C-alpha positions in Angstrom: 10.6 6.3 -20.2 8.8 7.0 -16.9 9.7 5.4 -13.2 7.7 3.6 -11.1 8.2 2.7 -7.2 5.9 0.1 -6.2 4.7 -0.1 -2.4 3.3 -3.2 -0.9 0.4 -4.0 1.4 0.7 -4.7 4.9 2.5 -8.4 6.0 4.1 -8.5 2.5 7.3 -7.6 0.5 8.4 -6.6 -2.7 8.0 -10.0 -4.3 4.5 -10.0 -3.8 5.0 -7.0 -7.1 7.1 -9.3 -9.1 4.1 -10.4 -11.7 2.7 -6.7 -11.9 6.6 -5.3 -13.0 8.0 -7.5 -14.5 3.8 -6.6 -16.9 5.0 -3.0 -16.5 8.8 -3.6 -18.1 7.5 -4.5 -20.7 5.1 -2.1 -21.5 8.3 0.2 -21.3 7.9 1.8 -17.9 11.2 1.7 -15.6 10.1 -0.3 -12.5 11.4 0.2 -9.4 10.4 -1.7 -5.7 11.4 -2.1 -2.1 10.5 -3.9 1.4 10.0 -1.7 3.9 12.0 -2.3 7.5 10.3 -5.5 9.3 8.9 -7.0 5.7 11.2 -9.7 3.7 14.6 -10.2 4.0 14.9 -6.8 5.6 15.2 -5.9 9.2 13.2 -3.6 11.7 14.3 -0.3 12.2 13.9 1.4 15.6 10.5 2.8 14.9 7.7 1.2 12.7 4.8 2.4 11.0 3.1 4.9 8.5 5.6 7.9 9.2 8.9 5.6 9.3 7.4 3.7 5.6 7.0 7.2 4.4 10.3 7.8 5.3 11.7 4.6 4.0 10.5 5.5 0.9 11.8 9.7 0.4 14.8 7.7 1.0 14.5 5.3 -1.7 13.7 8.3 -4.3 16.8 10.0 -3.0 19.0 7.5 -2.5 17.9 5.6 -6.3 18.1 9.7 -7.7 14.9 9.8 -9.2 13.2 12.8 -9.8 9.6 13.1 -8.9 8.5 9.1 -9.9 5.4 7.8 -9.8 4.2 5.2 -6.9 1.4 2.4 -7.3 0.7 1.9 -4.3 -1.2 -1.8 -3.3 -3.1 -1.6 0.2 -0.8 0.1 3.3 1.7 1.2 0.3 -1.4 3.4 -1.1 -1.1 5.0 2.5 2.3 5.1 2.4 2.4 7.1 -0.7 -0.4 9.3 0.0 0.9 10.6 3.3 4.0 11.3 1.7 2.5 13.1 -0.8 0.9 14.8 2.0 4.2 16.0 4.2 6.7 16.3 0.9 4.7 16.4 -1.9 7.3 17.8 -4.2 9.0 14.0 -3.9 6.5 12.4 -6.4 4.7 12.9 -9.5 1.5 10.6 -10.1 -0.3 8.3 -7.3 -2.3 5.2 -8.4 -3.8 2.9 -5.0 -5.3 -0.5 -5.3 -7.2 -1.7 -1.9 -5.7 1.2 0.4 -7.9 1.0 3.1 -8.6 4.9 4.8 -11.6 4.0 7.8 -9.3 2.7 10.6 -11.7 3.7 13.5 -11.6 2.4 16.7 -13.7 -0.4 16.3 -12.1 -1.3 12.9 -8.6 -2.0 14.0 -10.3 -4.1 17.0 -11.8 -5.9 14.9 -8.9 -6.2 12.1 -6.1 -6.9 15.4 -7.8 -10.2 16.3 -7.3 -11.7 13.0 -3.4 -10.9 13.7 -2.8 -13.2 16.3 -0.1 -15.7 15.7 -1.0 -18.6 17.7 -4.9 -18.4 15.9 -3.8 -18.7 12.5 -1.0 -21.8 13.7 -4.4 -23.5 14.7 -7.2 -21.8 11.8 -5.5 -21.0 8.8 -1.9 -23.1 9.2 -1.3 -22.9 5.1 -0.8 -18.7 5.7 0.7 -18.9 9.1 3.9 -20.7 7.3 3.2 -18.8 3.7 4.0 -15.9 6.5 7.0 -17.7 7.6 8.2 -18.6 4.4 8.4 -14.7 3.4 9.5 -13.0 6.3 11.9 -15.3 7.8 11.5 -15.9 12.0 10.3 -12.7 12.7 7.1 -12.8 11.2 5.5 -13.2 14.7 6.8 -10.2 15.6 5.2 -8.4 12.7 1.8 -9.5 13.7 2.7 -7.8 17.1 4.1 -4.6 15.3 1.4 -4.4 12.3 -1.6 -4.3 15.2 0.6 -1.7 16.7 0.6 0.7 13.7 -3.0 0.4 12.8 -3.6 1.5 16.4 -1.2 4.1 15.9 -3.5 5.3 12.5 -5.9 5.1 14.3 -4.8 7.4 17.2 -3.1 10.2 14.2 -5.8 9.4 10.9 -3.0 10.8 9.5 -5.1 11.1 5.7 -8.3 12.9 7.6 -10.3 15.0 4.9 -8.7 18.1 6.0 -5.1 16.6 5.0 -6.0 14.8 1.7 -7.7 18.6 0.6 -3.6 19.7 1.2 -2.7 17.2 -1.6 -2.1 18.6 -5.1 -0.8 15.9 -6.5 -2.7 13.7 -9.7 -4.2 10.3 -7.8 -6.0 7.3 -8.9 -8.0 5.8 -6.1 -9.2 2.2 -6.2 -10.6 -0.9 -4.9 -11.5 -4.5 -6.0 -15.3 -5.0 -6.2 -15.5 -8.0 -3.8 -13.1 -6.5 -2.0 -13.3 -7.2 2.6 -11.2 -5.6 3.6 -12.5 -1.5 1.7 -15.4 0.0 1.2 -16.6 1.6 -1.6 -17.9 4.5 0.8 -14.0 4.5 2.9 -13.1 4.8 -1.1 -15.3 7.2 -2.6 -15.1 9.7 0.7 -10.8 9.8 0.0 -11.6 10.4 -3.6 -13.8 13.4 -3.3 -12.0 14.7 0.1 -8.5 14.5 -3.1 -8.3 18.1 -4.8 -6.8 15.9 -8.3 -8.5 12.6 -8.0 -9.5 10.2 -10.1 -11.4 6.7 -8.9 -11.9 3.0 -10.7 -13.3 0.1 -9.7 -11.8 -3.8 -10.8 -14.5 -6.6 -11.7 -14.5 -9.2 -9.9 -11.6 -8.4 -7.9 -10.8 -9.5 -4.7 -8.3 -7.8 -2.2 -5.4 -10.2 -1.9 -2.6 -9.4 -4.3 -2.3 -12.4 -5.6 -5.7 -13.4 -7.2 -5.0 -9.4 -8.9 -6.2 -9.2 -13.1 -2.3 -8.0 -13.7 -3.3 -7.1 -17.3 -6.2 -4.7 -16.9 -4.7 -3.1 -13.9 -1.9 -2.6 -16.0 -4.5 -1.1 -18.9 -6.0 1.6 -15.7 -2.3 2.9 -15.3 -0.9 3.1 -18.3 -4.4 5.5 -19.3 -4.2 7.6 -16.2 -0.5 8.1 -16.5 -0.3 9.1 -19.9 -3.0 10.9 -19.7 
């Protein structure tokens, strides 16, 4: 039985992936997931960012005695998985990313950061703000601030630059939805071409939010890649 770890996106938690986990378990995979620090019910650590989350993924693997599990990373979770493969390729086997953003130019970051203002959310999208409070508790506003810092850190350090991607030898499947308004086809293709052992997929009629994912279709793609 293959072991899969599901990693969630920014402002998310492991609960976002429950439906996907349930379907994958029915396909006879062992599925595990966890929330990165500061997300869901987990508390913040001193550090917050891609390197910290990569360490948390690695520690999760070691703590559970897993030997080269495959990782399915949604959005930021895919970035974290690839960063761990860059740092410690022996820890994981295959990686599948969905809706992972790779272009973090200063212009892109400032556009995204503007959307992370708590007061603006409360005024313009109160239902979304309420969902964040329900998911993360009283720390949801702090999570917004620290996520903005995370985006700026990625822009500065560019962990997955073309040269670092070329060093990742793991088999990778990179994908996105064709109607994703956060991630472009161009940036996804660029990363796909930089990875030595990669394939790529595009899900039809699919936007960025994980809640709108066609789970059945995605699972068929996962199975095809993992069993090839």
